[in-house]
A tleap script that builds the chain and sets N, CA, C and O, in Angstrom:
source leaprc.protein.ff14SB
mol = sequence {
  NMET SER SER HIE ARG ARG ARG VAL LYS HIE
  PHE SER ARG ASP PHE ASN ALA ARG LYS ALA
  LEU ILE ALA GLY GLY VAL VAL SER LEU ILE
  GLU VAL GLY ARG ILE LYS THR THR LEU GLU
  ARG ALA LYS GLU ILE ARG ARG GLN ALA GLU
  LYS LEU VAL THR LEU GLY LYS LYS GLY ASN
  VAL ASN SER LEU ARG LEU ILE SER ALA ARG
  LEU MET GLY ASN VAL ASP GLN SER LYS LYS
  ILE ILE ASN GLU ILE ALA PRO LYS PHE LYS
  ASN ARG ASN GLY GLY TYR THR ARG ILE ILE
  LYS MET GLY ILE ARG VAL GLY ASP LYS ALA
  PRO MET ALA LEU LEU GLU PHE VAL CGLU
}
set mol.1.N position { -79.564 80.425 -49.132 }
set mol.1.CA position { -80.873 80.419 -49.168 }
set mol.1.C position { -81.489 79.116 -49.393 }
set mol.1.O position { -80.985 78.124 -49.920 }
set mol.2.N position { -82.598 79.266 -48.936 }
set mol.2.CA position { -83.390 77.885 -48.566 }
set mol.2.C position { -84.001 78.099 -49.870 }
set mol.2.O position { -84.019 79.089 -50.601 }
set mol.3.N position { -84.634 76.618 -50.016 }
set mol.3.CA position { -84.956 76.024 -51.605 }
set mol.3.C position { -86.577 76.060 -51.136 }
set mol.3.O position { -87.345 76.223 -52.084 }
set mol.4.N position { -87.158 75.941 -49.907 }
set mol.4.CA position { -88.513 76.122 -49.672 }
set mol.4.C position { -89.157 77.248 -50.508 }
set mol.4.O position { -88.541 78.202 -50.982 }
set mol.5.N position { -90.512 77.004 -50.631 }
set mol.5.CA position { -91.332 77.453 -51.855 }
set mol.5.C position { -90.703 78.271 -52.974 }
set mol.5.O position { -91.244 79.282 -53.421 }
set mol.6.N position { -89.356 77.719 -53.477 }
set mol.6.CA position { -89.231 78.390 -54.743 }
set mol.6.C position { -89.667 77.789 -55.832 }
set mol.6.O position { -89.427 76.606 -56.071 }
set mol.7.N position { -90.377 78.586 -56.621 }
set mol.7.CA position { -91.204 78.132 -57.747 }
set mol.7.C position { -90.368 77.830 -58.942 }
set mol.7.O position { -90.985 77.249 -59.835 }
set mol.8.N position { -89.374 78.030 -59.126 }
set mol.8.CA position { -88.221 78.384 -60.424 }
set mol.8.C position { -86.990 77.635 -59.815 }
set mol.8.O position { -86.513 77.671 -58.681 }
set mol.9.N position { -86.643 76.964 -60.908 }
set mol.9.CA position { -85.265 76.349 -60.956 }
set mol.9.C position { -84.708 77.242 -61.377 }
set mol.9.O position { -85.188 77.553 -62.468 }
set mol.10.N position { -83.561 78.124 -60.956 }
set mol.10.CA position { -82.771 79.517 -61.464 }
set mol.10.C position { -81.638 78.885 -62.447 }
set mol.10.O position { -81.255 79.653 -63.329 }
set mol.11.N position { -81.030 77.548 -62.413 }
set mol.11.CA position { -80.021 76.866 -63.164 }
set mol.11.C position { -78.861 78.373 -63.289 }
set mol.11.O position { -78.658 79.048 -64.299 }
set mol.12.N position { -78.394 78.515 -62.218 }
set mol.12.CA position { -77.341 79.748 -62.225 }
set mol.12.C position { -77.609 80.904 -63.768 }
set mol.12.O position { -76.680 81.207 -64.517 }
set mol.13.N position { -78.866 81.325 -63.931 }
set mol.13.CA position { -78.689 81.870 -64.696 }
set mol.13.C position { -79.736 83.267 -64.622 }
set mol.13.O position { -80.689 83.239 -63.843 }
set mol.14.N position { -79.491 84.435 -65.459 }
set mol.14.CA position { -80.672 85.341 -64.986 }
set mol.14.C position { -81.788 84.860 -65.836 }
set mol.14.O position { -81.876 83.805 -66.464 }
set mol.15.N position { -82.794 86.050 -65.707 }
set mol.15.CA position { -84.088 85.647 -66.499 }
set mol.15.C position { -84.053 85.151 -67.572 }
set mol.15.O position { -84.569 84.058 -67.805 }
set mol.16.N position { -83.196 86.132 -68.777 }
set mol.16.CA position { -83.620 85.816 -70.356 }
set mol.16.C position { -82.689 84.438 -70.362 }
set mol.16.O position { -83.175 83.450 -70.912 }
set mol.17.N position { -81.322 84.335 -69.747 }
set mol.17.CA position { -80.688 82.967 -70.067 }
set mol.17.C position { -81.209 81.917 -69.698 }
set mol.17.O position { -80.795 80.931 -70.308 }
set mol.18.N position { -82.119 81.690 -68.776 }
set mol.18.CA position { -83.045 80.689 -68.149 }
set mol.18.C position { -84.518 80.491 -69.229 }
set mol.18.O position { -85.154 79.438 -69.265 }
set mol.19.N position { -84.826 81.574 -69.954 }
set mol.19.CA position { -85.956 81.498 -70.676 }
set mol.19.C position { -85.582 80.933 -71.800 }
set mol.19.O position { -86.364 80.193 -72.397 }
set mol.20.N position { -84.457 81.162 -72.222 }
set mol.20.CA position { -83.820 80.807 -73.474 }
set mol.20.C position { -83.619 79.194 -73.573 }
set mol.20.O position { -83.916 78.379 -74.447 }
set mol.21.N position { -82.952 79.075 -72.233 }
set mol.21.CA position { -82.338 77.752 -72.047 }
set mol.21.C position { -83.785 76.655 -72.299 }
set mol.21.O position { -83.815 75.713 -73.091 }
set mol.22.N position { -84.868 77.083 -71.420 }
set mol.22.CA position { -85.572 76.231 -71.425 }
set mol.22.C position { -86.539 76.189 -73.024 }
set mol.22.O position { -86.954 75.109 -73.444 }
set mol.23.N position { -86.751 77.268 -73.648 }
set mol.23.CA position { -87.395 77.078 -75.073 }
set mol.23.C position { -86.525 76.541 -75.656 }
set mol.23.O position { -87.020 75.539 -76.173 }
set mol.24.N position { -85.043 76.641 -75.990 }
set mol.24.CA position { -84.229 75.627 -76.815 }
set mol.24.C position { -84.408 74.195 -76.402 }
set mol.24.O position { -84.215 73.309 -77.234 }
set mol.25.N position { -84.804 73.877 -75.034 }
set mol.25.CA position { -84.811 72.508 -74.424 }
set mol.25.C position { -86.130 72.033 -75.145 }
set mol.25.O position { -86.242 70.900 -75.615 }
set mol.26.N position { -86.923 72.799 -75.184 }
set mol.26.CA position { -88.370 72.269 -75.756 }
set mol.26.C position { -88.604 72.148 -77.214 }
set mol.26.O position { -89.302 71.344 -77.831 }
set mol.27.N position { -87.744 73.282 -77.691 }
set mol.27.CA position { -87.798 73.254 -79.672 }
set mol.27.C position { -87.208 71.897 -79.941 }
set mol.27.O position { -87.514 71.122 -80.847 }
set mol.28.N position { -86.058 71.704 -78.733 }
set mol.28.CA position { -85.044 70.406 -79.600 }
set mol.28.C position { -86.280 69.397 -79.368 }
set mol.28.O position { -86.838 68.905 -80.349 }
set mol.29.N position { -86.704 69.094 -78.045 }
set mol.29.CA position { -87.971 67.839 -77.751 }
set mol.29.C position { -88.859 68.167 -79.107 }
set mol.29.O position { -89.030 67.119 -79.729 }
set mol.30.N position { -89.345 69.061 -79.617 }
set mol.30.CA position { -90.425 68.879 -80.559 }
set mol.30.C position { -89.919 68.743 -81.576 }
set mol.30.O position { -90.639 68.146 -82.376 }
set mol.31.N position { -88.565 69.152 -82.101 }
set mol.31.CA position { -87.883 68.622 -83.404 }
set mol.31.C position { -87.957 67.289 -83.430 }
set mol.31.O position { -88.754 66.629 -84.096 }
set mol.32.N position { -86.882 66.767 -82.492 }
set mol.32.CA position { -86.346 65.298 -82.693 }
set mol.32.C position { -87.132 63.860 -81.901 }
set mol.32.O position { -87.086 62.686 -82.268 }
set mol.33.N position { -87.831 64.458 -80.717 }
set mol.33.CA position { -89.276 63.889 -80.270 }
set mol.33.C position { -88.335 63.485 -78.746 }
set mol.33.O position { -89.053 63.477 -77.747 }
set mol.34.N position { -87.269 63.253 -78.566 }
set mol.34.CA position { -86.532 62.804 -77.229 }
set mol.34.C position { -84.761 63.639 -77.071 }
set mol.34.O position { -83.937 63.669 -77.985 }
set mol.35.N position { -84.633 64.034 -76.135 }
set mol.35.CA position { -83.337 64.641 -75.786 }
set mol.35.C position { -82.670 64.274 -74.908 }
set mol.35.O position { -83.439 63.797 -74.074 }
set mol.36.N position { -81.422 64.184 -74.488 }
set mol.36.CA position { -80.686 63.468 -73.325 }
set mol.36.C position { -80.189 64.627 -72.929 }
set mol.36.O position { -79.414 65.177 -73.710 }
set mol.37.N position { -80.478 65.256 -71.704 }
set mol.37.CA position { -79.950 66.392 -70.861 }
set mol.37.C position { -79.910 65.949 -69.228 }
set mol.37.O position { -80.114 64.830 -68.757 }
set mol.38.N position { -79.585 67.182 -68.538 }
set mol.38.CA position { -79.719 66.833 -66.620 }
set mol.38.C position { -81.137 66.373 -66.639 }
set mol.38.O position { -81.890 66.424 -67.611 }
set mol.39.N position { -81.405 65.929 -65.474 }
set mol.39.CA position { -82.455 65.551 -64.617 }
set mol.39.C position { -83.069 66.927 -64.335 }
set mol.39.O position { -84.174 67.139 -64.834 }
set mol.40.N position { -82.677 67.586 -63.831 }
set mol.40.CA position { -83.274 68.797 -62.891 }
set mol.40.C position { -83.945 69.577 -64.659 }
set mol.40.O position { -85.135 69.857 -64.796 }
set mol.41.N position { -82.893 69.795 -65.803 }
set mol.41.CA position { -83.318 70.501 -66.873 }
set mol.41.C position { -84.412 69.674 -67.309 }
set mol.41.O position { -85.501 70.243 -67.369 }
set mol.42.N position { -84.368 68.562 -67.599 }
set mol.42.CA position { -85.174 67.639 -68.227 }
set mol.42.C position { -86.709 67.702 -67.684 }
set mol.42.O position { -87.589 67.392 -68.487 }
set mol.43.N position { -87.085 68.097 -66.328 }
set mol.43.CA position { -87.956 68.028 -65.135 }
set mol.43.C position { -88.243 69.595 -65.635 }
set mol.43.O position { -89.389 69.759 -66.055 }
set mol.44.N position { -87.616 70.448 -65.650 }
set mol.44.CA position { -88.167 71.961 -66.194 }
set mol.44.C position { -88.406 72.179 -67.577 }
set mol.44.O position { -89.015 73.222 -67.818 }
set mol.45.N position { -88.051 71.385 -68.673 }
set mol.45.CA position { -88.459 71.137 -69.695 }
set mol.45.C position { -89.684 70.604 -70.037 }
set mol.45.O position { -90.532 71.138 -70.752 }
set mol.46.N position { -89.765 69.076 -69.270 }
set mol.46.CA position { -91.016 68.830 -69.180 }
set mol.46.C position { -92.527 69.542 -68.808 }
set mol.46.O position { -93.623 69.337 -69.329 }
set mol.47.N position { -92.140 70.459 -67.696 }
set mol.47.CA position { -93.448 71.296 -67.372 }
set mol.47.C position { -93.823 72.064 -68.435 }
set mol.47.O position { -94.985 72.266 -68.789 }
set mol.48.N position { -92.366 72.691 -69.179 }
set mol.48.CA position { -93.442 73.426 -70.158 }
set mol.48.C position { -93.830 72.780 -71.500 }
set mol.48.O position { -94.927 73.069 -71.980 }
set mol.49.N position { -93.084 72.000 -72.086 }
set mol.49.CA position { -93.500 71.139 -72.878 }
set mol.49.C position { -95.108 70.556 -73.026 }
set mol.49.O position { -95.870 70.416 -73.983 }
set mol.50.N position { -95.207 70.281 -71.476 }
set mol.50.CA position { -96.809 69.660 -71.372 }
set mol.50.C position { -97.827 70.993 -71.499 }
set mol.50.O position { -98.963 70.902 -71.965 }
set mol.51.N position { -97.191 72.337 -70.975 }
set mol.51.CA position { -98.465 72.989 -70.691 }
set mol.51.C position { -98.670 73.454 -72.555 }
set mol.51.O position { -99.741 73.780 -73.066 }
set mol.52.N position { -97.385 73.361 -73.247 }
set mol.52.CA position { -97.598 73.807 -74.853 }
set mol.52.C position { -98.402 72.709 -75.615 }
set mol.52.O position { -99.097 72.986 -76.593 }
set mol.53.N position { -98.266 71.407 -75.098 }
set mol.53.CA position { -99.073 70.350 -75.685 }
set mol.53.C position { -100.763 70.646 -75.210 }
set mol.53.O position { -101.702 70.669 -76.006 }
set mol.54.N position { -100.844 70.813 -74.044 }
set mol.54.CA position { -102.313 71.278 -73.358 }
set mol.54.C position { -102.798 72.442 -74.639 }
set mol.54.O position { -103.652 72.229 -75.500 }
set mol.55.N position { -102.100 73.512 -74.489 }
set mol.55.CA position { -102.520 74.604 -75.326 }
set mol.55.C position { -102.918 74.564 -76.837 }
set mol.55.O position { -103.765 75.265 -77.392 }
set mol.56.N position { -101.945 73.374 -77.509 }
set mol.56.CA position { -101.918 73.056 -79.081 }
set mol.56.C position { -103.105 72.001 -79.214 }
set mol.56.O position { -103.476 71.511 -80.280 }
set mol.57.N position { -103.643 71.731 -77.944 }
set mol.57.CA position { -104.994 70.651 -78.068 }
set mol.57.C position { -106.177 71.405 -78.463 }
set mol.57.O position { -107.204 71.006 -79.012 }
set mol.58.N position { -105.764 72.827 -77.997 }
set mol.58.CA position { -107.503 73.863 -78.337 }
set mol.58.C position { -107.015 73.749 -79.651 }
set mol.58.O position { -107.669 72.910 -80.271 }
set mol.59.N position { -106.004 74.335 -80.404 }
set mol.59.CA position { -105.845 74.523 -81.870 }
set mol.59.C position { -106.703 75.772 -82.312 }
set mol.59.O position { -107.610 75.736 -83.143 }
set mol.60.N position { -106.228 76.982 -81.560 }
set mol.60.CA position { -106.984 77.591 -82.161 }
set mol.60.C position { -105.797 78.766 -82.456 }
set mol.60.O position { -104.636 78.431 -82.226 }
set mol.61.N position { -106.058 80.131 -82.958 }
set mol.61.CA position { -105.142 81.060 -83.151 }
set mol.61.C position { -104.341 81.453 -82.394 }
set mol.61.O position { -103.123 81.385 -82.555 }
set mol.62.N position { -105.162 82.115 -81.068 }
set mol.62.CA position { -104.786 82.244 -79.932 }
set mol.62.C position { -103.803 81.536 -79.098 }
set mol.62.O position { -102.956 82.029 -78.353 }
set mol.63.N position { -104.085 80.156 -79.373 }
set mol.63.CA position { -103.033 79.250 -78.562 }
set mol.63.C position { -101.945 79.289 -79.464 }
set mol.63.O position { -100.815 79.358 -78.980 }
set mol.64.N position { -102.146 79.243 -81.172 }
set mol.64.CA position { -100.681 79.134 -81.762 }
set mol.64.C position { -100.013 80.567 -81.462 }
set mol.64.O position { -98.796 80.641 -81.632 }
set mol.65.N position { -100.601 81.537 -81.096 }
set mol.65.CA position { -99.667 82.548 -80.933 }
set mol.65.C position { -99.174 82.444 -79.478 }
set mol.65.O position { -98.091 82.998 -79.290 }
set mol.66.N position { -99.757 81.832 -78.374 }
set mol.66.CA position { -99.306 81.940 -77.011 }
set mol.66.C position { -98.105 80.785 -77.061 }
set mol.66.O position { -97.264 80.875 -76.166 }
set mol.67.N position { -97.953 79.709 -78.029 }
set mol.67.CA position { -96.941 79.085 -77.957 }
set mol.67.C position { -95.802 79.224 -78.884 }
set mol.67.O position { -94.711 78.667 -78.751 }
set mol.68.N position { -96.180 80.072 -79.900 }
set mol.68.CA position { -94.958 80.922 -80.560 }
set mol.68.C position { -94.323 81.756 -79.572 }
set mol.68.O position { -93.112 81.879 -79.758 }
set mol.69.N position { -94.843 82.425 -78.472 }
set mol.69.CA position { -94.224 83.379 -77.970 }
set mol.69.C position { -93.548 83.119 -76.834 }
set mol.69.O position { -92.886 83.947 -76.208 }
set mol.70.N position { -93.753 81.606 -76.462 }
set mol.70.CA position { -93.355 80.690 -75.153 }
set mol.70.C position { -91.926 80.052 -75.860 }
set mol.70.O position { -90.854 79.938 -75.265 }
set mol.71.N position { -92.149 79.726 -77.063 }
set mol.71.CA position { -90.784 79.273 -77.981 }
set mol.71.C position { -90.245 80.413 -78.677 }
set mol.71.O position { -89.938 80.102 -79.828 }
set mol.72.N position { -90.003 81.692 -78.383 }
set mol.72.CA position { -89.695 82.550 -78.207 }
set mol.72.C position { -89.603 82.845 -79.893 }
set mol.72.O position { -88.539 83.120 -80.448 }
set mol.73.N position { -90.863 82.740 -80.574 }
set mol.73.CA position { -91.056 83.059 -81.935 }
set mol.73.C position { -91.057 82.147 -83.151 }
set mol.73.O position { -91.245 82.415 -84.337 }
set mol.74.N position { -90.724 80.665 -82.361 }
set mol.74.CA position { -90.405 79.905 -83.596 }
set mol.74.C position { -91.566 79.248 -84.068 }
set mol.74.O position { -91.903 78.120 -83.708 }
set mol.75.N position { -92.123 79.898 -84.805 }
set mol.75.CA position { -93.411 79.509 -85.705 }
set mol.75.C position { -93.687 78.232 -86.471 }
set mol.75.O position { -94.763 77.771 -86.852 }
set mol.76.N position { -92.303 77.716 -86.621 }
set mol.76.CA position { -92.751 76.286 -87.507 }
set mol.76.C position { -92.915 74.752 -86.222 }
set mol.76.O position { -93.453 73.645 -86.237 }
set mol.77.N position { -92.119 75.544 -85.281 }
set mol.77.CA position { -92.146 74.626 -83.898 }
set mol.77.C position { -93.716 74.451 -83.380 }
set mol.77.O position { -94.286 73.454 -82.937 }
set mol.78.N position { -94.166 75.716 -83.592 }
set mol.78.CA position { -95.529 76.177 -83.189 }
set mol.78.C position { -96.433 75.336 -83.589 }
set mol.78.O position { -97.230 74.580 -83.033 }
set mol.79.N position { -96.141 75.629 -84.745 }
set mol.79.CA position { -97.259 74.877 -86.017 }
set mol.79.C position { -96.997 73.124 -85.816 }
set mol.79.O position { -98.027 72.450 -85.835 }
set mol.80.N position { -96.013 72.572 -85.676 }
set mol.80.CA position { -96.167 71.308 -85.389 }
set mol.80.C position { -96.636 70.809 -84.219 }
set mol.80.O position { -96.933 69.624 -84.069 }
set mol.81.N position { -96.738 71.833 -83.191 }
set mol.81.CA position { -97.315 71.048 -81.794 }
set mol.81.C position { -98.823 71.067 -82.272 }
set mol.81.O position { -99.483 70.104 -81.881 }
set mol.82.N position { -99.418 71.917 -82.980 }
set mol.82.CA position { -100.664 71.965 -83.227 }
set mol.82.C position { -101.443 71.052 -83.967 }
set mol.82.O position { -102.518 70.525 -83.684 }
set mol.83.N position { -100.541 70.928 -85.211 }
set mol.83.CA position { -101.002 69.832 -86.234 }
set mol.83.C position { -100.422 68.476 -86.208 }
set mol.83.O position { -101.017 67.565 -86.784 }
set mol.84.N position { -99.095 68.222 -85.468 }
set mol.84.CA position { -98.878 66.918 -85.402 }
set mol.84.C position { -98.505 66.170 -83.912 }
set mol.84.O position { -98.317 64.959 -83.787 }
set mol.85.N position { -98.442 67.201 -82.787 }
set mol.85.CA position { -98.061 66.580 -81.895 }
set mol.85.C position { -99.700 66.361 -80.656 }
set mol.85.O position { -100.028 65.411 -79.945 }
set mol.86.N position { -100.368 67.737 -80.901 }
set mol.86.CA position { -101.507 67.572 -79.855 }
set mol.86.C position { -102.471 66.592 -80.483 }
set mol.86.O position { -103.221 66.055 -79.668 }
set mol.87.N position { -102.624 66.237 -81.743 }
set mol.87.CA position { -103.787 65.685 -82.147 }
set mol.87.C position { -103.458 63.780 -81.539 }
set mol.87.O position { -104.401 62.993 -81.455 }
set mol.88.N position { -102.065 63.382 -81.207 }
set mol.88.CA position { -101.554 61.930 -81.073 }
set mol.88.C position { -102.158 62.132 -79.299 }
set mol.88.O position { -102.348 61.059 -78.726 }
set mol.89.N position { -102.433 63.364 -78.506 }
set mol.89.CA position { -103.016 63.316 -77.566 }
set mol.89.C position { -104.349 63.699 -76.864 }
set mol.89.O position { -104.626 63.658 -75.665 }
set mol.90.N position { -104.989 64.024 -77.767 }
set mol.90.CA position { -106.585 64.056 -77.850 }
set mol.90.C position { -107.172 63.642 -76.785 }
set mol.90.O position { -107.674 64.379 -75.936 }
set mol.91.N position { -107.138 62.153 -76.758 }
set mol.91.CA position { -107.387 61.613 -75.830 }
set mol.91.C position { -107.028 61.293 -74.034 }
set mol.91.O position { -107.725 60.664 -73.237 }
set mol.92.N position { -105.794 61.931 -73.819 }
set mol.92.CA position { -105.028 62.352 -72.977 }
set mol.92.C position { -105.121 63.417 -71.841 }
set mol.92.O position { -105.010 64.553 -72.301 }
set mol.93.N position { -105.236 63.388 -70.931 }
set mol.93.CA position { -105.350 63.817 -70.203 }
set mol.93.C position { -103.894 64.266 -69.251 }
set mol.93.O position { -103.706 63.745 -68.152 }
set mol.94.N position { -102.853 65.361 -69.874 }
set mol.94.CA position { -101.816 65.248 -69.239 }
set mol.94.C position { -100.752 64.146 -69.651 }
set mol.94.O position { -100.972 63.348 -70.562 }
set mol.95.N position { -99.703 64.162 -68.986 }
set mol.95.CA position { -98.645 63.176 -68.647 }
set mol.95.C position { -98.381 62.488 -70.212 }
set mol.95.O position { -98.477 61.322 -70.595 }
set mol.96.N position { -97.936 63.983 -71.061 }
set mol.96.CA position { -97.377 63.569 -72.513 }
set mol.96.C position { -96.041 63.273 -72.713 }
set mol.96.O position { -95.601 62.972 -73.823 }
set mol.97.N position { -95.385 63.336 -71.740 }
set mol.97.CA position { -93.815 63.013 -71.849 }
set mol.97.C position { -93.414 62.019 -70.683 }
set mol.97.O position { -94.252 61.917 -69.786 }
set mol.98.N position { -92.100 61.172 -70.548 }
set mol.98.CA position { -91.478 60.561 -70.125 }
set mol.98.C position { -90.133 61.005 -69.805 }
set mol.98.O position { -89.430 61.612 -70.613 }
set mol.99.N position { -89.728 60.661 -68.464 }
set mol.99.CA position { -88.275 60.709 -68.104 }
set mol.99.C position { -87.573 59.533 -67.660 }
set mol.99.O position { -87.982 58.867 -66.709 }
set mol.100.N position { -86.555 59.256 -68.296 }
set mol.100.CA position { -86.052 57.986 -67.997 }
set mol.100.C position { -84.400 58.278 -67.619 }
set mol.100.O position { -83.582 58.732 -68.419 }
set mol.101.N position { -84.165 57.958 -66.410 }
set mol.101.CA position { -82.623 58.784 -66.000 }
set mol.101.C position { -82.114 57.359 -66.548 }
set mol.101.O position { -82.570 56.230 -66.731 }
set mol.102.N position { -80.677 58.195 -66.735 }
set mol.102.CA position { -79.910 57.524 -67.544 }
set mol.102.C position { -78.437 57.506 -66.981 }
set mol.102.O position { -77.437 57.467 -67.697 }
set mol.103.N position { -78.437 57.534 -65.842 }
set mol.103.CA position { -77.065 57.476 -64.667 }
set mol.103.C position { -76.486 58.836 -64.756 }
set mol.103.O position { -77.039 59.868 -65.136 }
set mol.104.N position { -75.124 58.633 -64.285 }
set mol.104.CA position { -73.911 59.730 -64.107 }
set mol.104.C position { -73.243 60.035 -65.262 }
set mol.104.O position { -72.835 59.183 -66.051 }
set mol.105.N position { -73.081 61.536 -65.427 }
set mol.105.CA position { -72.688 61.766 -66.147 }
set mol.105.C position { -70.911 62.147 -66.087 }
set mol.105.O position { -70.510 62.962 -65.256 }
set mol.106.N position { -70.104 61.573 -66.897 }
set mol.106.CA position { -68.690 60.983 -66.418 }
set mol.106.C position { -68.016 62.370 -65.992 }
set mol.106.O position { -67.394 62.489 -64.936 }
set mol.107.N position { -68.150 63.140 -66.675 }
set mol.107.CA position { -67.343 64.779 -66.284 }
set mol.107.C position { -67.334 65.387 -65.006 }
set mol.107.O position { -66.418 65.617 -64.217 }
set mol.108.N position { -69.013 65.678 -64.959 }
set mol.108.CA position { -69.023 66.364 -63.393 }
set mol.108.C position { -70.134 65.700 -62.479 }
set mol.108.O position { -70.635 66.275 -61.513 }
set mol.109.N position { -70.518 64.182 -62.976 }
set mol.109.CA position { -71.158 63.576 -62.023 }
set mol.109.C position { -72.335 64.344 -61.738 }
set mol.109.O position { -72.512 64.716 -60.578 }
set mol.110.N position { -73.135 64.626 -62.601 }
set mol.110.CA position { -74.659 65.178 -63.086 }
set mol.110.C position { -75.232 64.117 -63.576 }
set mol.110.O position { -74.856 63.492 -64.568 }
set mol.111.N position { -76.527 63.793 -62.619 }
set mol.111.CA position { -77.547 62.762 -63.226 }
set mol.111.C position { -78.341 63.254 -64.729 }
set mol.111.O position { -78.729 64.356 -65.117 }
set mol.112.N position { -78.369 61.971 -65.309 }
set mol.112.CA position { -78.488 62.673 -66.639 }
set mol.112.C position { -79.714 61.818 -66.971 }
set mol.112.O position { -79.872 60.678 -66.536 }
set mol.113.N position { -80.593 62.477 -67.798 }
set mol.113.CA position { -81.997 61.710 -68.028 }
set mol.113.C position { -82.150 61.926 -69.727 }
set mol.113.O position { -81.442 62.681 -70.393 }
set mol.114.N position { -83.271 61.058 -70.253 }
set mol.114.CA position { -83.849 61.303 -71.422 }
set mol.114.C position { -85.162 61.456 -71.351 }
set mol.114.O position { -85.950 60.616 -70.916 }
set mol.115.N position { -85.486 62.768 -71.871 }
set mol.115.CA position { -86.486 63.089 -71.694 }
set mol.115.C position { -87.464 62.711 -73.581 }
set mol.115.O position { -86.869 62.803 -74.655 }
set mol.116.N position { -88.629 62.406 -73.471 }
set mol.116.CA position { -89.113 62.092 -74.899 }
set mol.116.C position { -90.562 62.207 -74.482 }
set mol.116.O position { -90.889 62.186 -73.295 }
set mol.117.N position { -91.636 62.359 -75.715 }
set mol.117.CA position { -92.961 61.837 -75.851 }
set mol.117.C position { -93.265 60.696 -75.944 }
set mol.117.O position { -92.641 59.952 -76.699 }
set mol.118.N position { -94.503 60.183 -75.056 }
set mol.118.CA position { -95.078 59.130 -74.821 }
set mol.118.C position { -95.243 58.493 -76.027 }
set mol.118.O position { -94.472 57.580 -76.323 }
set mol.119.N position { -96.200 58.856 -76.832 }
set mol.119.CA position { -97.020 58.148 -77.910 }
set mol.119.C position { -96.326 59.009 -79.237 }
set mol.119.O position { -96.693 58.770 -80.388 }
savepdb mol mol.pdb
quit
């Protein structure tokens, strides 16, 4: 199967497992501020995290509900995006995270990366 025009990385998981994987990665990023994961997962988690921070910059009730839904009902982390993370980026138009490549994992030679918020 060709990867041309493929919009979503499947990570060898069905829809619900993939959604949980991404949401869990975003929640970890919000809690700690940086996570170490594979490069492909980091890229996908970054896509979702950037969208959530952009939503959080609006700061209204609707954006809180949308963020909470994307984080699978995790209200504490949703509030943290709106109250703590989004205000740091009020003057920035995107690019809230950075990916730093960390080399190859010993066990399976997967490329590893560090994903963190910029400011």
